[in-house]
C-alpha positions as CSV (number, residue, x, y, z in Angstrom):
1,M,0.0,0.0,0.0
2,P,1.2,3.6,-0.6
3,I,2.4,5.5,2.5
4,P,0.2,8.2,3.9
5,S,0.6,11.8,2.8
6,I,3.5,13.6,4.5
7,R,1.1,16.4,5.5
8,L,-0.4,14.1,8.1
9,E,2.9,14.0,9.9
10,S,2.5,17.7,10.7
11,L,-0.8,17.3,12.7
12,G,0.9,16.6,16.0
13,A,-2.0,14.9,17.8
14,S,0.4,12.9,20.0
15,V,-1.0,14.0,23.3
16,F,-4.6,13.3,22.3
17,T,-3.5,10.0,20.9
18,E,-1.7,9.2,24.1
19,M,-4.7,9.9,26.2
20,D,-7.0,8.0,23.9
21,N,-4.7,5.0,24.1
22,L,-4.7,5.2,27.8
23,K,-8.5,5.4,27.9
24,R,-8.8,2.3,25.8
25,E,-6.3,0.5,27.9
26,L,-8.2,1.3,31.1
27,E,-11.5,0.3,29.6
28,K,-10.0,-3.0,28.5
29,D,-8.9,-3.5,32.1
30,G,-12.5,-2.9,33.3
31,K,-11.7,0.5,34.9
32,S,-14.8,2.7,35.6
33,L,-14.2,5.9,33.7
34,I,-15.8,9.4,33.7
35,N,-14.9,11.1,30.5
36,L,-14.5,14.9,30.9
37,S,-12.2,15.3,27.9
38,I,-14.3,15.7,24.8
39,G,-16.2,19.0,24.2
40,S,-19.3,17.4,22.8
41,P,-22.7,18.3,24.2
42,D,-24.3,15.4,26.1
43,R,-27.7,17.1,26.3
44,A,-30.4,16.6,23.7
45,P,-32.1,19.3,21.6
46,S,-35.4,20.5,22.9
47,P,-38.5,18.4,22.1
48,E,-39.7,21.1,19.7
49,I,-36.5,21.1,17.7
50,R,-36.5,17.3,17.5
51,H,-40.1,17.4,16.4
52,V,-39.3,19.8,13.5
53,L,-36.4,17.6,12.5
54,S,-38.4,14.4,12.7
55,Q,-41.3,15.8,10.6
56,A,-38.9,17.2,8.0
57,V,-37.2,13.8,7.4
58,L,-40.6,12.3,6.6
59,E,-41.2,14.6,3.7
60,K,-40.3,13.0,0.5
61,D,-39.0,16.2,-1.2
62,Q,-36.3,16.7,1.5
63,Y,-33.6,14.4,0.1
64,G,-32.1,16.3,-2.8
65,Y,-28.9,18.3,-2.6
66,T,-29.2,21.7,-0.9
67,L,-25.9,22.9,-2.5
68,T,-23.3,24.9,-0.6
69,R,-25.4,28.0,0.1
70,G,-28.2,25.9,1.8
71,T,-31.7,27.2,1.9
72,E,-32.8,30.8,1.6
73,E,-34.9,30.4,4.7
74,F,-31.9,29.4,6.8
75,R,-29.7,32.2,5.6
76,K,-32.5,34.8,6.3
77,V,-33.0,33.4,9.8
78,C,-29.3,33.6,10.5
79,A,-29.2,37.2,9.4
80,Q,-32.3,38.0,11.5
81,W,-30.8,36.2,14.5
82,Y,-27.6,38.2,14.2
83,Q,-29.5,41.5,14.1
84,D,-31.6,40.5,17.1
85,R,-28.7,39.2,19.2
86,F,-25.9,41.6,18.3
87,G,-27.4,44.5,16.3
88,V,-25.3,43.5,13.3
89,I,-26.9,43.8,9.9
90,L,-26.1,41.1,7.4
91,N,-27.1,40.5,3.8
92,P,-28.4,36.9,3.8
93,E,-27.5,36.5,0.1
94,T,-23.8,37.4,0.3
95,E,-22.7,37.6,4.0
96,V,-24.1,34.3,5.4
97,L,-23.0,30.7,4.6
98,P,-24.3,27.5,6.2
99,L,-21.7,25.0,7.4
100,M,-21.6,21.3,8.3
101,G,-20.8,22.4,11.8
102,S,-18.5,25.4,12.4
103,Q,-15.4,23.1,12.3
104,D,-16.2,22.6,8.6
105,G,-15.5,26.3,7.9
106,L,-12.7,26.6,10.4
107,A,-10.7,24.0,8.5
108,H,-11.6,25.0,5.0
109,I,-10.9,28.7,5.4
110,F,-7.2,27.9,5.3
111,L,-7.5,26.0,2.0
112,A,-9.3,29.1,0.6
113,Y,-6.5,31.5,1.6
114,I,-3.3,29.8,2.5
115,D,-0.6,28.7,0.0
116,Q,2.5,26.7,0.7
117,G,4.6,28.5,3.2
118,D,2.1,31.3,4.1
119,L,2.0,32.5,7.7
120,A,-1.0,32.6,10.1
121,L,-1.3,34.0,13.6
122,I,-2.7,31.2,15.8
123,P,-3.6,31.4,19.5
124,D,-1.6,29.1,21.8
125,P,-3.2,27.4,23.7
126,G,-5.9,27.0,21.0
127,Y,-8.5,24.7,19.6
128,P,-6.5,22.1,17.6
129,I,-8.3,22.6,14.2
130,Y,-6.7,26.1,13.9
131,T,-3.2,24.5,13.7
132,A,-4.3,21.3,11.9
133,G,-6.2,23.3,9.2
134,L,-3.2,25.5,8.7
135,M,-0.8,22.6,8.5
136,L,-2.9,20.7,6.0
137,A,-3.0,23.8,3.8
138,G,0.8,23.9,3.9
139,G,1.0,27.1,6.0
140,K,3.3,28.0,8.9
141,K,2.1,28.8,12.4
142,I,3.1,31.9,14.3
143,A,2.0,31.1,17.9
144,I,0.3,33.9,19.8
145,P,0.7,33.3,23.5
146,L,-2.5,33.4,25.6
147,L,-1.2,34.0,29.1
148,E,-3.0,34.0,32.4
149,E,-1.7,37.5,33.3
150,N,-3.4,38.9,30.2
151,G,-6.7,37.2,30.9
152,F,-5.8,34.7,28.1
153,L,-6.2,37.5,25.5
154,P,-3.4,38.0,23.0
155,D,-1.1,41.0,23.7
156,L,-1.3,42.5,20.2
157,K,1.6,44.9,21.0
158,Q,3.9,41.9,21.6
159,I,3.4,40.3,18.2
160,N,6.4,40.7,16.0
161,P,5.5,43.4,13.4
162,E,7.7,41.8,10.7
163,L,5.8,38.5,11.1
164,A,2.4,40.2,11.3
165,Y,3.1,42.0,8.0
166,K,3.8,38.6,6.4
167,A,0.9,36.8,7.9
168,K,-2.4,36.4,6.0
169,I,-4.8,35.2,8.7
170,M,-5.3,35.7,12.4
171,F,-7.6,33.3,14.4
172,L,-9.4,34.3,17.6
173,N,-11.9,32.4,19.8
174,Y,-14.1,34.0,22.6
175,P,-15.5,32.6,24.8
176,N,-12.4,30.5,24.5
177,N,-11.6,26.9,24.1
178,P,-9.7,25.7,26.0
179,T,-9.2,28.6,28.5
180,A,-12.9,29.7,28.9
181,A,-11.7,33.3,28.7
182,V,-14.0,36.0,27.4
183,A,-13.3,39.2,25.4
184,N,-15.0,42.6,25.3
185,L,-15.8,45.1,22.6
186,P,-12.8,47.3,23.2
187,F,-10.5,44.3,22.6
188,F,-12.2,43.5,19.3
189,E,-11.9,47.2,18.3
190,E,-8.1,46.9,18.9
191,V,-8.1,43.7,16.7
192,V,-9.8,45.6,13.9
193,E,-7.1,48.3,14.0
194,F,-4.4,45.6,14.1
195,A,-6.0,43.9,11.1
196,E,-6.2,47.1,9.1
197,K,-2.5,47.9,9.9
198,Y,-1.2,44.5,8.9
199,D,-3.7,43.6,6.1
200,L,-4.9,40.5,8.0
201,L,-8.1,38.4,7.6
202,I,-9.6,37.9,11.1
203,C,-11.4,34.7,11.7
204,H,-13.3,34.7,15.0
205,D,-14.6,31.4,16.3
206,A,-17.7,32.3,18.3
207,A,-19.0,28.7,18.9
208,Y,-19.7,29.4,22.6
209,S,-21.3,32.8,22.3
210,E,-24.6,31.4,23.7
211,L,-23.1,29.4,26.5
212,A,-22.5,32.0,29.2
213,F,-23.4,32.3,32.8
214,G,-24.6,34.7,35.4
215,G,-26.3,37.0,32.9
216,F,-23.1,37.6,31.0
217,K,-23.7,38.1,27.3
218,P,-20.6,37.6,25.0
219,V,-20.2,40.2,22.3
220,S,-19.7,39.5,18.6
221,F,-16.4,40.5,16.8
222,L,-18.6,42.0,14.1
223,Q,-20.0,44.5,16.6
224,A,-16.7,46.3,16.4
225,Q,-16.7,49.2,13.9
226,G,-15.0,48.1,10.7
227,A,-15.0,44.4,11.6
228,K,-16.9,43.3,8.6
229,E,-14.2,44.9,6.4
230,V,-11.5,42.7,7.9
231,G,-13.1,39.5,9.1
232,I,-15.6,36.8,9.5
233,E,-17.2,35.0,12.4
234,F,-18.1,31.3,12.8
235,H,-21.1,30.1,14.8
236,S,-22.1,26.7,16.0
237,V,-25.8,25.8,15.9
238,S,-24.6,22.4,17.0
239,K,-23.2,23.7,20.3
240,T,-25.9,26.3,21.0
241,Y,-28.9,23.9,20.6
242,N,-27.3,20.5,21.3
243,L,-27.4,19.4,17.7
244,A,-23.7,18.3,17.6
245,G,-24.2,15.1,15.6
246,A,-26.5,16.8,13.2
247,R,-23.5,19.0,12.1
248,L,-24.8,22.6,11.6
249,G,-23.1,26.0,11.9
250,F,-22.7,29.1,9.8
251,V,-20.2,31.8,9.0
252,V,-21.0,35.4,8.5
253,G,-19.2,38.7,7.7
254,N,-17.0,40.0,4.8
255,E,-18.8,39.4,1.5
256,S,-15.6,38.7,-0.4
257,V,-14.4,36.1,2.1
258,I,-17.8,34.4,2.3
259,G,-17.8,34.2,-1.5
260,T,-14.3,32.7,-1.6
261,L,-15.1,30.1,1.1
262,S,-18.4,29.2,-0.7
263,Q,-16.5,28.8,-4.0
264,L,-14.1,26.4,-2.3
265,K,-16.8,24.4,-0.6
266,S,-18.8,24.1,-3.8
267,N,-16.0,21.9,-5.1
268,I,-16.0,19.7,-2.0
269,D,-19.5,19.1,-0.7
270,Y,-23.2,19.5,-1.6
271,G,-24.5,21.3,1.4
272,V,-26.2,20.5,4.7
273,F,-29.1,18.0,4.8
274,A,-32.3,20.0,4.3
275,P,-34.2,18.7,7.4
276,V,-31.2,19.8,9.5
277,L,-31.3,23.3,8.0
278,A,-35.1,23.3,8.8
279,A,-34.4,22.3,12.4
280,G,-31.7,24.9,12.7
281,A,-33.9,27.6,11.3
282,Y,-36.6,26.8,13.8
283,A,-34.1,26.7,16.6
284,L,-32.7,30.2,15.8
285,C,-36.2,31.6,15.6
286,N,-37.7,29.8,18.6
287,G,-34.9,28.4,20.7
288,Q,-34.2,31.2,23.3
289,G,-35.9,29.1,26.0
290,S,-33.6,26.1,25.3
291,I,-30.6,28.4,25.3
292,V,-31.5,29.7,28.8
293,E,-32.1,26.1,30.0
294,N,-28.8,25.0,28.6
295,Q,-27.0,27.9,30.3
296,K,-28.5,27.0,33.7
297,A,-27.6,23.4,33.3
298,Y,-24.0,24.1,32.5
299,E,-23.8,26.7,35.3
300,R,-24.9,24.1,37.8
301,R,-22.3,21.7,36.4
302,R,-19.6,24.3,36.7
303,D,-20.5,25.0,40.3
304,I,-20.5,21.3,41.3
305,L,-17.0,20.9,39.8
306,I,-15.4,24.1,41.1
307,E,-16.9,24.0,44.6
308,G,-16.2,20.3,45.0
309,C,-12.6,20.5,43.8
310,A,-12.0,23.6,45.9
311,S,-12.9,21.6,49.0
312,A,-10.0,19.3,48.2
313,G,-7.7,22.3,47.7
314,W,-7.8,22.5,43.9
315,K,-8.7,26.1,43.2
316,M,-9.9,26.9,39.7
317,P,-11.0,30.1,38.0
318,I,-14.8,30.4,37.6
319,P,-15.5,30.6,33.8
320,Q,-18.1,33.1,32.5
321,G,-18.7,31.1,29.3
322,S,-18.0,28.0,27.3
323,M,-18.4,24.3,28.4
324,F,-14.9,24.1,29.8
325,I,-12.9,24.8,33.0
326,W,-9.3,25.6,32.5
327,A,-7.7,24.4,35.7
328,P,-4.1,24.8,36.9
329,V,-2.4,21.5,37.7
330,P,-2.8,21.2,41.5
331,T,0.3,18.9,42.0
332,K,4.0,19.3,41.2
333,Q,3.6,17.6,37.8
334,D,3.4,18.5,34.2
335,S,0.0,18.4,32.7
336,V,0.4,15.0,30.9
337,S,1.6,13.2,34.0
338,F,-1.2,14.7,36.1
339,A,-3.9,13.8,33.6
340,M,-2.6,10.3,33.3
341,D,-2.4,9.8,37.0
342,L,-5.9,11.1,37.4
343,A,-7.1,8.7,34.8
344,R,-5.3,5.6,36.1
345,D,-6.0,6.3,39.8
346,A,-9.4,8.0,39.8
347,G,-10.8,7.0,36.4
348,V,-11.5,10.7,35.5
349,I,-10.3,11.7,32.0
350,V,-9.3,15.3,31.3
351,V,-7.1,16.8,28.6
352,P,-3.5,18.0,29.4
353,G,-3.2,21.6,28.6
354,V,-0.1,21.0,26.5
355,A,-2.3,19.3,23.9
356,F,-3.5,22.8,22.9
357,G,0.0,24.2,22.5
358,E,3.1,24.8,24.5
359,H,1.6,27.7,26.5
360,G,-1.1,25.3,27.7
361,E,1.4,23.6,30.0
362,G,0.6,23.8,33.6
363,F,-3.2,23.5,33.0
364,V,-5.8,20.8,32.2
365,R,-9.1,21.3,30.4
366,I,-12.2,19.9,32.1
367,A,-15.3,19.5,29.9
368,M,-18.6,19.9,31.7
369,V,-20.2,17.2,29.5
370,Q,-21.8,14.8,32.0
371,D,-25.0,15.2,34.1
372,E,-24.9,16.4,37.6
373,E,-24.9,13.0,39.3
374,V,-21.9,11.9,37.3
375,L,-20.1,15.1,38.0
376,Q,-20.7,14.6,41.7
377,E,-19.1,11.2,41.4
378,A,-16.2,12.7,39.5
379,V,-15.7,15.3,42.3
380,L,-15.7,12.6,44.9
381,R,-13.1,10.6,43.0
382,I,-10.9,13.7,42.4
383,Q,-11.2,14.6,46.2
384,Q,-10.0,11.1,47.1
385,F,-7.2,11.2,44.5
386,L,-5.9,14.5,45.7
387,N,-6.0,13.4,49.3
388,R,-3.9,10.4,48.4
389,K,-1.5,12.6,46.5
390,I,-1.1,15.0,49.4
391,N,-0.6,12.2,51.9
392,L,2.1,10.4,49.8
C-alpha cells in the first residue's frame, strides 16, 4: 500500500492519541471511567427542535442536494438572529454561509487563503483545528501566546511586526476553548485596527457565544466598527442547541471572504441536509428558552466541579462562558503526568493543557459534559485522588 501523505505528519495529535490509548487500555482492564475530555454536548435538543427535524425527514422532497449555500430560509433566519442578538446587519444572500458544523468552515478557510509557506497567527493554547487546518493547507504557524496574566487574551503589541506583515490570517476564539476566557468590545476594536494595519483576515470562532453564565452576554467580533471589512465570524448551531451530531453551523461577515469560502466548498460538498437546516432555522427563531435552560444546566455543572474541587484544595478560575474549565495543575507535575495519574487512579479523564499548545502547559481542560450526578461522582473521585496525592 502507498504510504500516507506527508502532510499528516504535521498534525501533531500525539497528546490526544496518548490519552485516547490510555482510555482504551483502562477500559479494557475494566476501569470505571468518567470522561470529561471531549467538548461534545451530552444534552439533547429541545423536544420542539427534535419534532421539527423528525417531521422534515418524513417529507419525500427533503432528500435532494441543498448545495453549498443551503436554503434561503436558513440564511435569512441567521441574518435576523444576528440582528436581534448583536445588532449587526447582514445580507443573507452574500454575507451568510451555512456550514456542516463550524469546524467545517474553520478547517476550510485555510484552504481558501493559505498557499504553501504562508503564515498565520494562531492562538496558543488554542483549539487544535486552527493548527491542523493551517498545516494541512501547507501554512506555517506563528503562535500567539495566551497568558493568564493577560486574561488569556493575545497581547497585540507583543506580536512581531515583521511576522504580522507577512501573515495572512489571524484566528481568535471567545468565549475561548480551552481557556474559557472572554473578550469585550474594546478588545475587538483593537483587533480591527491591528488587522487594518497589517492587512490581515480575522477569523473569529464564536462557537460558545450562547453558552455564558450569570447574565453575561458575550459580544460579537462583528460589533466592532469596521470588523466586517477585515473579518468573518463562525457560529455553531450544534453547540448552541445541542445538535452536535447533526452538524450545523454558519459563517458570517465579509462578503468577499464568504464568497471565496463558498467557492471552495462548492468543489468539496453538496451542502447540509435540508431537514437539519429546517431544524436549525426553527431553533434560531424559537430556541431562546432552550438556550437559557442550557446555560443554567452548565452553570450548575460548573459550580459542582469548582466547589467540589475547591474543598479538596484544587482552586480553579470560575468561567463566565464555554463548556470548559481551564484548571491549573494542582500537583507538582506536568499536565500530561497529572492527567494520566488522574485517569489511572481516579478514572477521571481530562485533557492535558499542552495538547492545545506549549503555552497550555501547567493546566488541564475539564469539559462539563456529564450530568450532575456523574459530576458529583467525579468530584468525589478527584477529592480522594488529591487526598492520596497529598498524603504520599
